KOLMARMAR-238899 format. One record per residue (C-alpha): residue in three letters; chain; residue number from 1; x, y, z. Coordinates in Angstrom, 3 decimals. Layout:
BEGIN
ala | A | NUM | X | Y | Z
...
# end
This chain:
BEGIN
met | A | 1 | 105.842 | 82.337 | 86.487
asp | A | 2 | 106.079 | 84.437 | 83.304
tyr | A | 3 | 102.560 | 85.859 | 83.369
ile | A | 4 | 103.160 | 88.308 | 80.522
ser | A | 5 | 104.150 | 85.548 | 78.076
ile | A | 6 | 100.996 | 83.587 | 78.944
ile | A | 7 | 98.861 | 86.717 | 78.476
gln | A | 8 | 100.415 | 87.467 | 75.093
gln | A | 9 | 100.374 | 83.906 | 73.730
pro | A | 10 | 96.940 | 83.926 | 72.018
ile | A | 11 | 97.288 | 87.498 | 70.681
ala | A | 12 | 101.008 | 87.812 | 69.862
ala | A | 13 | 100.620 | 88.759 | 66.191
asp | A | 14 | 97.715 | 91.111 | 66.938
leu | A | 15 | 99.679 | 92.820 | 69.716
ala | A | 16 | 102.620 | 93.380 | 67.351
glu | A | 17 | 100.204 | 94.974 | 64.873
phe | A | 18 | 98.805 | 97.194 | 67.634
ile | A | 19 | 102.291 | 98.354 | 68.672
asp | A | 20 | 103.172 | 99.270 | 65.072
leu | A | 21 | 99.935 | 101.208 | 64.653
phe | A | 22 | 100.298 | 102.935 | 68.028
asn | A | 23 | 103.908 | 103.979 | 67.404
his | A | 24 | 103.027 | 105.242 | 63.927
ser | A | 25 | 100.253 | 107.360 | 65.452
leu | A | 26 | 102.823 | 108.974 | 67.770
thr | A | 27 | 105.035 | 110.335 | 64.997
his | A | 28 | 105.208 | 113.770 | 63.368
his | A | 29 | 107.537 | 115.584 | 60.956
asp | A | 30 | 107.871 | 118.677 | 63.188
gly | A | 31 | 111.105 | 118.776 | 65.223
met | A | 32 | 109.935 | 119.639 | 68.750
leu | A | 33 | 106.660 | 117.730 | 68.507
glu | A | 34 | 108.405 | 114.656 | 67.106
ser | A | 35 | 111.020 | 114.896 | 69.868
ala | A | 36 | 108.309 | 114.969 | 72.552
leu | A | 37 | 106.367 | 112.132 | 70.904
cys | A | 38 | 109.551 | 110.056 | 70.623
his | A | 39 | 110.108 | 110.663 | 74.344
ile | A | 40 | 106.646 | 109.211 | 75.028
arg | A | 41 | 107.090 | 106.270 | 72.617
gln | A | 42 | 110.217 | 105.217 | 74.490
arg | A | 43 | 108.164 | 104.532 | 77.628
gly | A | 44 | 106.799 | 101.432 | 75.963
gly | A | 45 | 105.267 | 99.606 | 78.900
lys | A | 46 | 103.612 | 96.220 | 79.052
arg | A | 47 | 100.512 | 97.286 | 77.085
met | A | 48 | 98.170 | 95.899 | 79.734
arg | A | 49 | 95.110 | 97.802 | 78.510
pro | A | 50 | 95.474 | 96.958 | 74.800
met | A | 51 | 96.148 | 93.315 | 75.669
leu | A | 52 | 92.908 | 93.209 | 77.640
met | A | 53 | 90.948 | 94.690 | 74.733
leu | A | 54 | 92.495 | 92.247 | 72.244
leu | A | 55 | 91.795 | 89.251 | 74.494
met | A | 56 | 88.165 | 90.252 | 74.984
ala | A | 57 | 87.688 | 90.742 | 71.235
lys | A | 58 | 89.290 | 87.372 | 70.545
his | A | 59 | 86.907 | 85.699 | 72.971
tyr | A | 60 | 83.754 | 87.387 | 71.682
gly | A | 61 | 84.299 | 86.785 | 67.971
gly | A | 62 | 87.667 | 87.914 | 66.706
ile | A | 63 | 90.138 | 90.802 | 66.480
ser | A | 64 | 89.545 | 93.171 | 63.555
gln | A | 65 | 90.740 | 96.579 | 62.349
val | A | 66 | 87.871 | 98.009 | 64.386
thr | A | 67 | 89.447 | 96.450 | 67.485
gln | A | 68 | 92.901 | 97.764 | 66.568
his | A | 69 | 91.809 | 101.362 | 65.944
ala | A | 70 | 89.724 | 101.308 | 69.123
ala | A | 71 | 92.702 | 99.979 | 71.100
val | A | 72 | 94.987 | 102.683 | 69.705
gly | A | 73 | 92.350 | 105.332 | 70.381
leu | A | 74 | 91.911 | 104.258 | 73.985
glu | A | 75 | 95.650 | 103.973 | 74.644
leu | A | 76 | 96.214 | 107.425 | 73.131
leu | A | 77 | 93.423 | 108.873 | 75.273
his | A | 78 | 95.083 | 107.339 | 78.323
thr | A | 79 | 98.496 | 108.641 | 77.244
ala | A | 80 | 97.150 | 112.173 | 76.765
ser | A | 81 | 95.563 | 112.067 | 80.219
leu | A | 82 | 98.901 | 111.057 | 81.775
val | A | 83 | 100.739 | 113.910 | 80.046
his | A | 84 | 98.141 | 116.371 | 81.350
asp | A | 85 | 98.078 | 114.771 | 84.817
asp | A | 86 | 101.832 | 115.271 | 85.170
val | A | 87 | 101.312 | 118.983 | 84.526
val | A | 88 | 98.508 | 119.167 | 87.088
asp | A | 89 | 100.502 | 117.180 | 89.678
glu | A | 90 | 103.777 | 118.969 | 88.824
ser | A | 91 | 105.345 | 115.514 | 88.491
ser | A | 92 | 108.929 | 115.265 | 87.299
glu | A | 93 | 108.820 | 111.511 | 86.614
arg | A | 94 | 106.522 | 108.972 | 85.015
arg | A | 95 | 107.460 | 105.323 | 85.699
gly | A | 96 | 111.120 | 106.177 | 86.240
gln | A | 97 | 111.411 | 108.358 | 83.140
ala | A | 98 | 111.400 | 112.173 | 83.082
ser | A | 99 | 107.887 | 113.498 | 82.395
val | A | 100 | 107.171 | 115.585 | 79.293
asn | A | 101 | 106.666 | 118.729 | 81.387
ala | A | 102 | 109.998 | 118.165 | 83.146
thr | A | 103 | 111.855 | 117.522 | 79.882
tyr | A | 104 | 110.290 | 120.480 | 78.053
asp | A | 105 | 107.882 | 122.717 | 79.972
asn | A | 106 | 104.200 | 122.901 | 80.918
lys | A | 107 | 103.174 | 124.730 | 77.733
val | A | 108 | 104.726 | 122.103 | 75.493
ala | A | 109 | 103.308 | 119.271 | 77.645
val | A | 110 | 99.740 | 120.610 | 77.463
leu | A | 111 | 99.946 | 121.063 | 73.688
val | A | 112 | 101.510 | 117.622 | 73.175
gly | A | 113 | 98.703 | 116.155 | 75.289
asp | A | 114 | 96.166 | 117.965 | 73.096
phe | A | 115 | 97.822 | 116.598 | 69.933
ile | A | 116 | 97.689 | 113.033 | 71.317
leu | A | 117 | 94.050 | 113.463 | 72.349
ser | A | 118 | 93.139 | 114.649 | 68.833
thr | A | 119 | 94.975 | 111.652 | 67.370
ala | A | 120 | 92.948 | 109.400 | 69.692
leu | A | 121 | 89.741 | 110.898 | 68.298
leu | A | 122 | 90.971 | 110.256 | 64.759
his | A | 123 | 91.545 | 106.565 | 65.456
val | A | 124 | 88.219 | 106.197 | 67.219
ser | A | 125 | 86.478 | 107.704 | 64.195
leu | A | 126 | 88.147 | 105.055 | 62.004
thr | A | 127 | 86.221 | 102.335 | 63.851
asp | A | 128 | 83.065 | 103.686 | 62.171
asn | A | 129 | 81.212 | 102.257 | 65.180
gln | A | 130 | 78.926 | 104.696 | 66.977
gln | A | 131 | 78.766 | 102.527 | 70.094
ile | A | 132 | 82.581 | 102.546 | 70.446
val | A | 133 | 82.783 | 106.293 | 69.713
gln | A | 134 | 80.236 | 106.949 | 72.457
gln | A | 135 | 81.999 | 104.641 | 74.940
leu | A | 136 | 85.378 | 106.316 | 74.430
ser | A | 137 | 83.865 | 109.807 | 74.557
glu | A | 138 | 82.217 | 108.950 | 77.875
leu | A | 139 | 85.539 | 107.545 | 79.109
gly | A | 140 | 87.270 | 110.864 | 78.410
arg | A | 141 | 84.634 | 112.705 | 80.428
thr | A | 142 | 84.875 | 110.171 | 83.258
leu | A | 143 | 88.662 | 110.428 | 83.489
ala | A | 144 | 88.512 | 114.233 | 83.669
ala | A | 145 | 85.748 | 114.082 | 86.293
gly | A | 146 | 87.814 | 111.595 | 88.305
glu | A | 147 | 90.810 | 113.935 | 88.332
ile | A | 148 | 88.633 | 116.824 | 89.506
leu | A | 149 | 87.050 | 114.610 | 92.181
gln | A | 150 | 90.521 | 113.626 | 93.385
leu | A | 151 | 91.588 | 117.271 | 93.592
ser | A | 152 | 88.422 | 118.256 | 95.465
asn | A | 153 | 88.823 | 115.283 | 97.822
ile | A | 154 | 92.184 | 116.673 | 98.942
gln | A | 155 | 90.257 | 119.600 | 100.445
asn | A | 156 | 87.706 | 117.256 | 102.081
gln | A | 157 | 88.614 | 116.609 | 105.717
asp | A | 158 | 86.673 | 113.333 | 105.815
ile | A | 159 | 88.822 | 110.212 | 105.413
ser | A | 160 | 86.466 | 107.958 | 103.496
glu | A | 161 | 86.975 | 104.538 | 101.937
ala | A | 162 | 83.808 | 105.102 | 99.883
val | A | 163 | 85.250 | 108.260 | 98.321
tyr | A | 164 | 88.524 | 106.422 | 97.635
tyr | A | 165 | 86.635 | 103.822 | 95.572
gln | A | 166 | 84.618 | 106.557 | 93.876
val | A | 167 | 87.846 | 108.216 | 92.709
ile | A | 168 | 89.530 | 105.053 | 91.415
gln | A | 169 | 86.355 | 103.894 | 89.673
gln | A | 170 | 86.408 | 107.127 | 87.670
lys | A | 171 | 90.105 | 106.774 | 86.887
thr | A | 172 | 91.923 | 103.428 | 86.612
ala | A | 173 | 88.827 | 101.223 | 86.849
ala | A | 174 | 87.058 | 103.207 | 84.110
leu | A | 175 | 89.983 | 102.593 | 81.755
phe | A | 176 | 89.999 | 98.839 | 82.272
gln | A | 177 | 86.201 | 98.732 | 82.146
ser | A | 178 | 86.211 | 100.479 | 78.760
cys | A | 179 | 88.970 | 98.201 | 77.437
ala | A | 180 | 86.973 | 95.088 | 78.213
ala | A | 181 | 83.662 | 96.534 | 77.021
ile | A | 182 | 85.049 | 97.962 | 73.765
gly | A | 183 | 86.931 | 94.745 | 73.034
ala | A | 184 | 83.634 | 92.893 | 73.277
met | A | 185 | 81.797 | 95.571 | 71.239
ser | A | 186 | 84.376 | 95.439 | 68.452
ala | A | 187 | 83.680 | 91.716 | 68.021
gly | A | 188 | 79.909 | 92.159 | 67.893
ala | A | 189 | 79.095 | 90.861 | 71.382
ser | A | 190 | 75.547 | 91.166 | 72.720
ser | A | 191 | 74.626 | 93.960 | 75.132
ala | A | 192 | 74.456 | 91.428 | 77.974
asp | A | 193 | 77.963 | 90.145 | 77.200
val | A | 194 | 79.330 | 93.700 | 76.917
met | A | 195 | 77.942 | 94.421 | 80.391
lys | A | 196 | 79.585 | 91.287 | 81.823
ala | A | 197 | 82.884 | 92.196 | 80.169
ala | A | 198 | 82.656 | 95.746 | 81.513
glu | A | 199 | 82.124 | 94.512 | 85.083
phe | A | 200 | 85.129 | 92.208 | 84.737
gly | A | 201 | 87.248 | 95.115 | 83.489
lys | A | 202 | 86.104 | 97.382 | 86.313
asn | A | 203 | 87.079 | 94.813 | 88.944
leu | A | 204 | 90.464 | 94.359 | 87.260
gly | A | 205 | 91.020 | 98.110 | 87.298
ile | A | 206 | 90.182 | 98.448 | 90.983
met | A | 207 | 92.717 | 95.712 | 91.781
phe | A | 208 | 95.303 | 97.370 | 89.560
gln | A | 209 | 94.956 | 100.702 | 91.383
ile | A | 210 | 95.021 | 99.152 | 94.859
arg | A | 211 | 98.289 | 97.399 | 93.944
asp | A | 212 | 99.676 | 100.695 | 92.608
asp | A | 213 | 98.714 | 102.391 | 95.866
ile | A | 214 | 100.396 | 99.695 | 97.961
phe | A | 215 | 103.650 | 100.356 | 96.071
asp | A | 216 | 103.718 | 103.855 | 97.569
tyr | A | 217 | 104.462 | 102.374 | 101.003
phe | A | 218 | 107.710 | 100.722 | 99.893
asp | A | 219 | 110.972 | 101.849 | 98.270
ser | A | 220 | 111.534 | 100.682 | 94.694
lys | A | 221 | 113.442 | 102.316 | 91.852
ala | A | 222 | 111.477 | 100.174 | 89.379
ile | A | 223 | 108.232 | 101.879 | 90.374
gly | A | 224 | 109.659 | 105.279 | 89.567
lys | A | 225 | 108.355 | 107.270 | 92.519
pro | A | 226 | 109.583 | 107.718 | 96.081
thr | A | 227 | 107.890 | 106.179 | 99.111
gly | A | 228 | 105.057 | 108.375 | 100.336
asn | A | 229 | 104.759 | 110.248 | 97.058
asp | A | 230 | 100.949 | 110.029 | 97.130
met | A | 231 | 100.897 | 111.594 | 100.589
ala | A | 232 | 103.283 | 114.312 | 99.427
glu | A | 233 | 100.700 | 115.100 | 96.716
gly | A | 234 | 97.878 | 115.287 | 99.270
lys | A | 235 | 96.431 | 111.836 | 98.589
leu | A | 236 | 95.374 | 109.304 | 101.221
thr | A | 237 | 94.999 | 105.833 | 99.714
leu | A | 238 | 93.306 | 102.634 | 100.896
pro | A | 239 | 95.995 | 101.264 | 103.278
val | A | 240 | 96.291 | 104.449 | 105.352
ile | A | 241 | 92.534 | 105.137 | 105.155
tyr | A | 242 | 91.906 | 101.738 | 106.750
ala | A | 243 | 94.564 | 102.280 | 109.430
leu | A | 244 | 93.208 | 105.721 | 110.332
asn | A | 245 | 89.573 | 104.596 | 110.442
asn | A | 246 | 90.265 | 101.513 | 112.563
thr | A | 247 | 92.510 | 102.995 | 115.241
asp | A | 248 | 92.247 | 105.932 | 117.585
phe | A | 249 | 95.606 | 107.690 | 117.328
glu | A | 250 | 94.957 | 111.421 | 117.428
ser | A | 251 | 98.535 | 112.157 | 116.384
met | A | 252 | 98.051 | 110.146 | 113.182
gln | A | 253 | 94.793 | 111.962 | 112.430
thr | A | 254 | 96.736 | 115.207 | 112.775
leu | A | 255 | 99.301 | 113.967 | 110.270
ala | A | 256 | 96.524 | 112.924 | 107.884
lys | A | 257 | 95.121 | 116.460 | 108.030
lys | A | 258 | 98.595 | 117.782 | 107.227
val | A | 259 | 98.656 | 115.495 | 104.166
lys | A | 260 | 95.421 | 117.036 | 102.917
ala | A | 261 | 96.639 | 120.547 | 103.740
gly | A | 262 | 99.882 | 119.960 | 101.844
thr | A | 263 | 101.993 | 120.856 | 104.884
ile | A | 264 | 103.379 | 117.426 | 105.802
asn | A | 265 | 107.158 | 116.893 | 105.633
val | A | 266 | 109.229 | 113.859 | 104.649
asp | A | 267 | 109.830 | 112.684 | 108.216
glu | A | 268 | 106.132 | 112.904 | 109.069
ile | A | 269 | 105.236 | 110.944 | 105.928
ala | A | 270 | 107.659 | 108.213 | 107.062
val | A | 271 | 105.854 | 108.061 | 110.417
leu | A | 272 | 102.453 | 107.762 | 108.722
val | A | 273 | 103.736 | 105.064 | 106.343
glu | A | 274 | 105.116 | 103.012 | 109.244
phe | A | 275 | 101.883 | 103.486 | 111.204
thr | A | 276 | 99.910 | 102.181 | 108.213
lys | A | 277 | 102.031 | 99.035 | 108.021
gln | A | 278 | 101.843 | 98.351 | 111.780
gln | A | 279 | 98.067 | 98.800 | 111.894
gly | A | 280 | 97.326 | 96.320 | 109.111
gly | A | 281 | 96.679 | 98.756 | 106.270
ile | A | 282 | 98.727 | 96.809 | 103.731
asp | A | 283 | 97.159 | 93.493 | 104.771
tyr | A | 284 | 93.689 | 95.008 | 104.423
ala | A | 285 | 94.431 | 96.301 | 100.920
glu | A | 286 | 95.798 | 92.872 | 99.941
gln | A | 287 | 92.588 | 91.296 | 101.260
lys | A | 288 | 90.483 | 93.649 | 99.137
met | A | 289 | 92.486 | 92.732 | 96.043
ala | A | 290 | 91.865 | 89.060 | 96.784
glu | A | 291 | 88.103 | 89.725 | 96.937
phe | A | 292 | 88.098 | 91.420 | 93.533
ser | A | 293 | 90.290 | 88.619 | 92.162
val | A | 294 | 87.607 | 86.077 | 93.102
leu | A | 295 | 85.010 | 88.111 | 91.172
cys | A | 296 | 87.283 | 88.287 | 88.121
lys | A | 297 | 88.004 | 84.572 | 88.118
ser | A | 298 | 84.314 | 83.768 | 88.495
tyr | A | 299 | 83.690 | 85.701 | 85.269
ile | A | 300 | 86.464 | 83.744 | 83.525
asp | A | 301 | 85.158 | 80.391 | 84.777
asp | A | 302 | 81.592 | 81.189 | 83.730
asn | A | 303 | 82.262 | 82.769 | 80.333
ile | A | 304 | 85.636 | 81.947 | 78.755
lys | A | 305 | 85.759 | 78.551 | 77.007
glu | A | 306 | 88.836 | 78.710 | 74.737
lys | A | 307 | 91.763 | 77.416 | 76.802
ala | A | 308 | 94.434 | 79.822 | 75.536
val | A | 309 | 92.242 | 82.860 | 76.197
arg | A | 310 | 91.096 | 81.483 | 79.552
asp | A | 311 | 94.703 | 80.874 | 80.595
ala | A | 312 | 95.698 | 84.348 | 79.375
leu | A | 313 | 92.959 | 86.129 | 81.323
thr | A | 314 | 93.668 | 84.060 | 84.444
ala | A | 315 | 97.352 | 85.000 | 84.167
tyr | A | 316 | 96.255 | 88.612 | 83.684
val | A | 317 | 94.331 | 88.598 | 86.969
asp | A | 318 | 97.213 | 86.911 | 88.812
tyr | A | 319 | 99.717 | 89.369 | 87.359
val | A | 320 | 97.656 | 92.385 | 88.464
val | A | 321 | 97.552 | 91.043 | 92.029
gln | A | 322 | 101.151 | 89.834 | 92.271
arg | A | 323 | 103.132 | 92.326 | 90.146
asn | A | 324 | 105.946 | 94.165 | 91.908
tyr | A | 325 | 106.036 | 97.273 | 89.699
# end
């Protein structure tokens, strides 16, 4: 099933307008800066976050220039955070494409990230909506706090599912939560409806991150990172956390400690990945996604009346669960 086409159907013209505005915001007359921004523009992507914001605005009253500037502001904030994250993580790739820091250097990447962040603030200011400005400002703080929490968790010897959810709620889930909430805000939704939309977005974001984490246990060039990359960066994600906490293999606990210490090698990562699969870690993560999917679809059933938007959001949930990259 072509989920993306179903998602885009009720907002096709609005999405095209968003893409034009977003690409225009990532342009500059200066040679090196324009080159770096062009590099980022070429990533494109499916625009999952802007599509969510546009769909929520359409449901709650209509898509306006406030919605568009908010969507560009949020996507630019997210883009800036990715550029900075690649510097922090010393990543050479982002979704199969060379990262900005790998193409140029860390100094250029940090400054480009700062330029994009400032451009995000400019677009948010153009909404002239204090509620949206506050929401996006809080999102920026949350994303930074989530990154710091993730870094500090690497040093924490406890292997905790609760901490895993705490990290992803301050990162991916916070982004989706803000998309849904701001989409509703931009259309003049009530506080109660904004809260419902935010909860829907948060659940979507948790599912999205769990699926991303599952990818790390399988080889795929489309994903743009090698198997076990999270472990190589010191991160233990939901599948392996479950496997470690529900079995009693001391040798695997030793390997998990090596992940956190940053001393694990490629062969040991392969052992830990295989252990995770054999002990039901992937199945458990899939089960958790299914639970969040039920919550998301309950929101759609209870709140979304227009068929095209209902179908689009249902396809959105199904795509998040079933996507393969």
